[in-house]
C-alpha positions as semicolon CSV with decimal commas, in nm:
position;residue;x (nm);y (nm);z (nm)
1;M;0,000;0,000;0,000
2;E;0,141;0,338;-0,098
3;N;0,170;0,625;0,148
4;T;0,155;0,388;0,442
5;P;0,327;0,645;0,670
6;K;0,020;0,870;0,627
7;L;-0,203;0,618;0,796
8;P;-0,330;0,731;1,136
9;E;-0,208;0,519;1,423
10;W;-0,538;0,333;1,462
11;A;-0,517;0,204;1,103
12;R;-0,170;0,052;1,137
13;D;-0,277;-0,247;1,344
14;L;-0,632;-0,375;1,307
15;F;-0,842;-0,675;1,388
16;V;-1,113;-0,751;1,133
17;F;-1,437;-0,938;1,197
18;D;-1,730;-1,072;1,000
19;T;-2,004;-1,333;1,032
20;E;-2,231;-1,521;0,794
21;T;-2,562;-1,623;0,941
22;T;-2,902;-1,785;0,900
23;G;-3,089;-1,457;0,854
24;V;-3,108;-1,080;0,899
25;N;-3,289;-1,054;1,234
26;T;-3,013;-1,024;1,492
27;D;-3,243;-1,143;1,771
28;T;-3,319;-1,478;1,607
29;A;-3,047;-1,544;1,345
30;R;-2,764;-1,785;1,423
31;I;-2,399;-1,761;1,322
32;V;-2,293;-2,012;1,057
33;S;-1,938;-1,891;0,995
34;A;-1,710;-1,627;1,140
35;Y;-1,364;-1,486;1,082
36;I;-1,128;-1,277;1,290
37;G;-0,799;-1,163;1,139
38;R;-0,529;-0,912;1,213
39;L;-0,383;-0,669;0,959
40;D;-0,064;-0,468;0,963
41;A;-0,019;-0,122;0,812
42;S;0,023;-0,268;0,464
43;G;-0,304;-0,459;0,488
44;A;-0,124;-0,794;0,514
45;V;-0,268;-1,065;0,739
46;T;-0,054;-1,133;1,045
47;A;-0,293;-1,371;1,227
48;E;-0,632;-1,525;1,161
49;R;-0,895;-1,767;1,287
50;S;-1,205;-1,901;1,113
51;W;-1,511;-2,085;1,243
52;L;-1,762;-2,305;1,061
53;I;-2,054;-2,361;1,296
54;D;-2,349;-2,594;1,323
55;P;-2,614;-2,339;1,423
56;G;-2,847;-2,606;1,558
57;V;-3,128;-2,500;1,323
58;E;-3,200;-2,532;0,953
59;I;-3,018;-2,280;0,737
60;P;-3,281;-2,120;0,512
61;W;-3,221;-2,150;0,139
62;Q;-3,213;-1,770;0,110
63;A;-2,914;-1,760;0,346
64;Q;-2,750;-2,056;0,171
65;K;-2,769;-1,865;-0,158
66;V;-2,578;-1,578;0,001
67;H;-2,292;-1,758;0,177
68;G;-2,303;-2,104;0,020
69;I;-2,314;-2,302;0,345
70;S;-2,584;-2,567;0,361
71;T;-2,745;-2,721;0,665
72;E;-2,587;-3,054;0,574
73;Q;-2,237;-2,907;0,552
74;A;-2,275;-2,717;0,878
75;R;-2,394;-3,027;1,060
76;A;-2,122;-3,250;0,916
77;E;-1,826;-3,015;0,944
78;G;-1,929;-2,740;1,184
79;Q;-1,830;-2,681;1,543
80;Q;-2,105;-2,689;1,804
81;A;-2,252;-2,342;1,842
82;P;-2,211;-2,290;2,220
83;E;-1,840;-2,367;2,205
84;A;-1,781;-2,161;1,890
85;V;-1,970;-1,859;2,020
86;A;-1,768;-1,867;2,342
87;E;-1,446;-1,873;2,139
88;I;-1,557;-1,584;1,917
89;V;-1,654;-1,369;2,213
90;A;-1,326;-1,450;2,389
91;A;-1,122;-1,360;2,080
92;L;-1,303;-1,028;2,038
93;R;-1,270;-0,949;2,408
94;T;-0,895;-1,017;2,396
95;A;-0,850;-0,787;2,096
96;L;-1,047;-0,503;2,252
97;E;-0,875;-0,537;2,590
98;R;-0,547;-0,482;2,407
99;G;-0,688;-0,158;2,271
100;V;-0,657;-0,276;1,911
101;P;-0,952;-0,158;1,698
102;V;-1,185;-0,420;1,551
103;V;-1,318;-0,342;1,204
104;A;-1,663;-0,463;1,102
105;Y;-1,863;-0,334;0,807
106;N;-2,210;-0,246;0,936
107;A;-2,088;-0,326;1,285
108;P;-2,431;-0,324;1,456
109;Y;-2,529;-0,635;1,265
110;D;-2,228;-0,847;1,360
111;F;-2,193;-0,722;1,716
112;S;-2,567;-0,746;1,785
113;I;-2,585;-1,103;1,662
114;V;-2,279;-1,195;1,870
115;Q;-2,452;-1,047;2,172
116;S;-2,772;-1,242;2,101
117;E;-2,580;-1,565;2,051
118;A;-2,379;-1,511;2,369
119;L;-2,695;-1,461;2,574
120;R;-2,856;-1,763;2,406
121;Y;-2,574;-1,992;2,521
122;G;-2,500;-1,840;2,858
123;V;-2,174;-1,676;2,750
124;A;-2,086;-1,345;2,914
125;P;-2,147;-1,091;2,634
126;L;-1,921;-0,807;2,536
127;V;-2,015;-0,492;2,729
128;N;-1,983;-0,166;2,537
129;P;-1,728;-0,308;2,290
130;S;-1,470;-0,044;2,199
131;P;-1,284;0,066;1,992
132;I;-1,481;-0,046;1,687
133;I;-1,420;0,082;1,334
134;D;-1,716;0,070;1,093
135;P;-1,622;0,176;0,738
136;L;-1,991;0,205;0,645
137;V;-2,058;0,471;0,908
138;I;-1,728;0,648;0,840
139;D;-1,777;0,656;0,463
140;K;-2,124;0,808;0,501
141;A;-1,979;1,071;0,735
142;V;-1,685;1,176;0,518
143;D;-1,861;1,148;0,179
144;T;-2,221;1,211;0,275
145;Y;-2,366;1,311;-0,059
146;R;-2,213;1,047;-0,286
147;R;-2,493;0,884;-0,484
148;G;-2,548;0,511;-0,507
149;K;-2,551;0,213;-0,278
150;R;-2,310;0,168;0,013
151;T;-2,280;-0,210;0,013
152;L;-1,937;-0,353;0,089
153;T;-1,898;-0,455;-0,277
154;V;-1,983;-0,107;-0,409
155;T;-1,782;0,081;-0,147
156;T;-1,466;-0,127;-0,186
157;E;-1,486;-0,071;-0,561
158;H;-1,521;0,304;-0,505
159;Y;-1,202;0,313;-0,296
160;G;-1,010;0,069;-0,514
161;V;-1,001;-0,211;-0,255
162;R;-1,011;-0,567;-0,381
163;L;-1,295;-0,793;-0,269
164;D;-1,292;-1,155;-0,381
165;D;-1,555;-1,411;-0,277
166;A;-1,803;-1,160;-0,134
167;H;-2,027;-1,298;0,140
168;H;-1,756;-1,526;0,272
169;A;-1,669;-1,415;0,623
170;S;-1,292;-1,406;0,566
171;A;-1,313;-1,216;0,236
172;D;-1,559;-0,960;0,370
173;A;-1,365;-0,904;0,691
174;L;-1,032;-0,854;0,516
175;A;-1,185;-0,622;0,258
176;A;-1,348;-0,418;0,535
177;G;-1,015;-0,375;0,713
178;R;-0,836;-0,266;0,398
179;L;-1,128;-0,038;0,317
180;A;-1,092;0,130;0,657
181;Q;-0,726;0,194;0,577
182;A;-0,813;0,329;0,231
183;I;-1,072;0,570;0,371
184;A;-0,822;0,682;0,635
185;Q;-0,574;0,767;0,362
186;A;-0,837;0,946;0,156
187;Y;-0,954;1,168;0,444
188;P;-0,652;1,221;0,669
189;Q;-0,770;1,551;0,813
190;R;-1,099;1,403;0,933
191;L;-0,969;1,067;1,049
192;D;-0,624;1,128;1,198
193;V;-0,751;1,087;1,554
194;S;-0,715;0,820;1,818
195;A;-0,909;0,496;1,790
196;Q;-1,121;0,589;2,090
197;Q;-1,197;0,935;1,952
198;L;-1,303;0,778;1,624
199;H;-1,519;0,524;1,808
200;T;-1,696;0,806;1,992
201;A;-1,742;1,005;1,672
202;Q;-1,906;0,707;1,503
203;I;-2,168;0,686;1,779
204;G;-2,280;1,036;1,687
205;W;-2,250;0,984;1,312
206;A;-2,457;0,665;1,323
207;Q;-2,736;0,842;1,510
208;E;-2,729;1,136;1,268
209;Q;-2,744;0,897;0,972
210;A;-3,039;0,711;1,121
211;D;-3,223;1,036;1,193
212;S;-3,163;1,152;0,835
213;F;-3,295;0,823;0,698
214;I;-3,604;0,841;0,919
215;D;-3,670;1,194;0,795
216;Y;-3,632;1,085;0,432
217;M;-3,860;0,783;0,467
218;R;-4,131;0,980;0,650
219;N;-4,127;1,305;0,454
220;T;-4,018;1,193;0,107
221;R;-4,150;0,838;0,088
222;G;-4,464;0,899;0,290
223;M;-4,392;0,625;0,548
224;T;-4,505;0,836;0,842
225;D;-4,450;0,564;1,103
226;F;-4,104;0,460;0,981
227;W;-3,834;0,421;1,244
228;T;-3,489;0,269;1,261
229;S;-3,236;0,247;1,540
230;G;-2,928;0,467;1,538
231;S;-2,760;0,274;1,819
232;W;-2,401;0,178;1,742
233;P;-2,205;-0,052;1,752
234;V;-2,468;-0,275;1,920
235;R;-2,844;-0,243;1,872
């Protein structure tokens, strides 16, 4: 990566995290696969761990189409969910206790489902996880009026970050980490702050973005009862 010395300190050593699941409702969905990796300032992987999990329920075909993991594969090859969830929570807790930021694209999804899974299996959940880096929230804050979708695929393409095998936990996590570094390089004046300062800023940005979306849906689309949560990084 060029201009590596211009990276803010928080972007020089990152953990990255992603899950693939049985659905979109973080209260009821189960984790099917997960990945935690560590990136250096060049975006190279220095450590990693993957999980394939038997969620204990059928994996809907809609979810299988997204991540390619069938119920049969998960049952035959996957780790039991209670054990895997405990390991994932422990790995995230260790990273955060070291003060190393954890990157997750659309962090409230992954961290909310981890919280739900932890409570489901009697694992002590993460409490106020911090510092978290969410390239989706940051990109909307630094380039608010860019038109088009903000999916991971579209946003990595915009910043010139490679994403292979989208919707595989490892590929998405690594791309999100490298995307965070690319955004940091593109907006050094806004983002050259400490990891904790950036975490705090994202709490406010996420709420502002949710409020703006609520206003749009109610006043432009006529959905007068529309509401969405602006809580971040856990909903």
